[in-house]
C-alpha positions as CSV (number, residue, x, y, z in Angstrom):
1,M,163.7,171.9,227.4
2,S,160.2,170.6,227.1
3,N,161.1,169.0,223.8
4,L,163.8,167.1,225.6
5,A,161.2,165.8,228.0
6,G,159.2,164.6,225.0
7,V,162.2,162.7,223.7
8,C,162.8,161.1,227.1
9,A,159.2,160.0,227.2
10,L,159.4,158.4,223.8
11,T,162.5,156.5,224.9
12,G,161.1,155.3,228.2
13,R,163.1,157.5,230.5
14,A,160.3,158.4,232.9
15,K,162.5,159.7,235.7
16,E,164.2,162.1,233.4
17,V,160.9,163.3,232.1
18,L,159.7,164.2,235.6
19,R,163.0,166.0,236.4
20,I,162.9,168.0,233.2
21,Q,159.3,168.9,233.5
22,A,160.0,170.2,237.1
23,K,162.8,172.4,235.8
24,V,160.6,173.7,233.0
25,K,157.9,174.6,235.5
26,E,160.3,176.3,237.8
27,F,161.8,178.3,234.9
28,R,158.4,179.4,233.6
29,E,157.3,180.5,237.1
30,K,160.3,182.9,237.2
31,N,159.9,184.1,233.6
32,P,158.0,187.4,233.4
33,Y,157.2,186.9,229.7
34,H,155.6,183.5,230.4
35,H,153.2,185.3,232.8
36,Y,152.6,188.1,230.3
37,N,151.7,185.5,227.7
38,L,149.4,183.7,230.1
39,G,147.8,187.1,231.0
40,T,147.3,187.9,227.3
41,Q,145.7,184.6,226.6
42,A,143.4,185.0,229.6
43,F,142.5,188.5,228.6
44,E,141.6,187.4,225.0
45,E,139.4,184.7,226.5
46,G,137.6,187.1,228.8
47,R,139.1,185.7,232.0
48,Y,140.0,189.2,233.3
49,Q,140.8,188.3,237.0
50,E,143.2,185.7,235.8
51,A,144.8,188.1,233.3
52,I,145.2,190.7,236.1
53,A,147.0,188.2,238.3
54,H,149.4,187.2,235.5
55,Y,150.2,190.8,234.5
56,R,150.8,191.7,238.1
57,R,153.1,188.7,238.5
58,A,155.0,189.7,235.3
59,L,155.4,193.2,236.7
60,K,156.6,191.9,240.0
61,L,159.3,189.9,238.2
62,K,160.3,192.6,235.8
63,A,159.0,196.1,236.7
64,T,160.9,197.8,233.9
65,E,159.0,196.2,231.0
66,H,156.7,198.8,229.6
67,N,154.6,196.3,227.7
68,F,153.5,194.7,230.9
69,Y,152.2,198.1,232.2
70,F,150.5,198.8,228.8
71,A,148.7,195.4,228.9
72,L,147.4,196.0,232.4
73,V,146.2,199.5,231.6
74,L,144.5,198.3,228.4
75,L,142.8,195.6,230.5
76,C,141.7,198.2,233.0
77,Y,140.3,200.3,230.1
78,V,138.4,197.4,228.5
79,V,136.8,196.1,231.8
80,S,136.2,199.5,233.4
81,K,132.5,199.3,232.4
82,T,132.0,196.0,234.1
83,I,134.6,195.8,236.8
84,P,135.6,198.8,239.0
85,L,139.1,200.0,238.4
86,N,139.9,199.8,242.1
87,F,139.3,196.1,241.8
88,V,142.6,195.8,239.9
89,W,144.6,197.4,242.7
90,Q,142.7,196.0,245.7
91,H,142.1,192.4,244.7
92,G,144.0,191.0,247.6
93,Q,147.4,192.3,246.6
94,Q,149.6,195.3,247.3
95,P,149.9,198.0,244.8
96,I,152.7,197.6,242.3
97,K,155.8,199.6,243.2
98,R,156.8,202.0,240.5
99,T,160.4,202.4,239.6
100,S,162.0,205.6,238.5
101,H,163.5,205.7,235.0
102,G,166.5,208.0,235.3
C-alpha cells in the first residue's frame, strides 16, 4: 500500500497520500512480523534495548511464533555479558505470558 502512496504523491493527491500512510502505519503497528524485523535490525545495529522492545511487542501480538522467542533468547545470550538477563524481563514491562502448545 505504500507504493500506492508514492503514486498518489507523484500525481499530486496529497490528501490520499496522508490517508494511505496512516493506514500503512496502523497496519504495521498491528503486524508482529514488522516488529520482529525492526527488532532484528536494531539487534544487528547493537541497539539492544530497542530490539528487546520490538521482540516483546511481536510476541505480544503473536505469542505462538517460535522465531520471536528464538530471537529474544539469542539476544539475551549475546548481551548477557554486558546487560543482566533480568533486564530483559524487568525493563518496565510485565513478563511475557507463555501459551501451552497442546
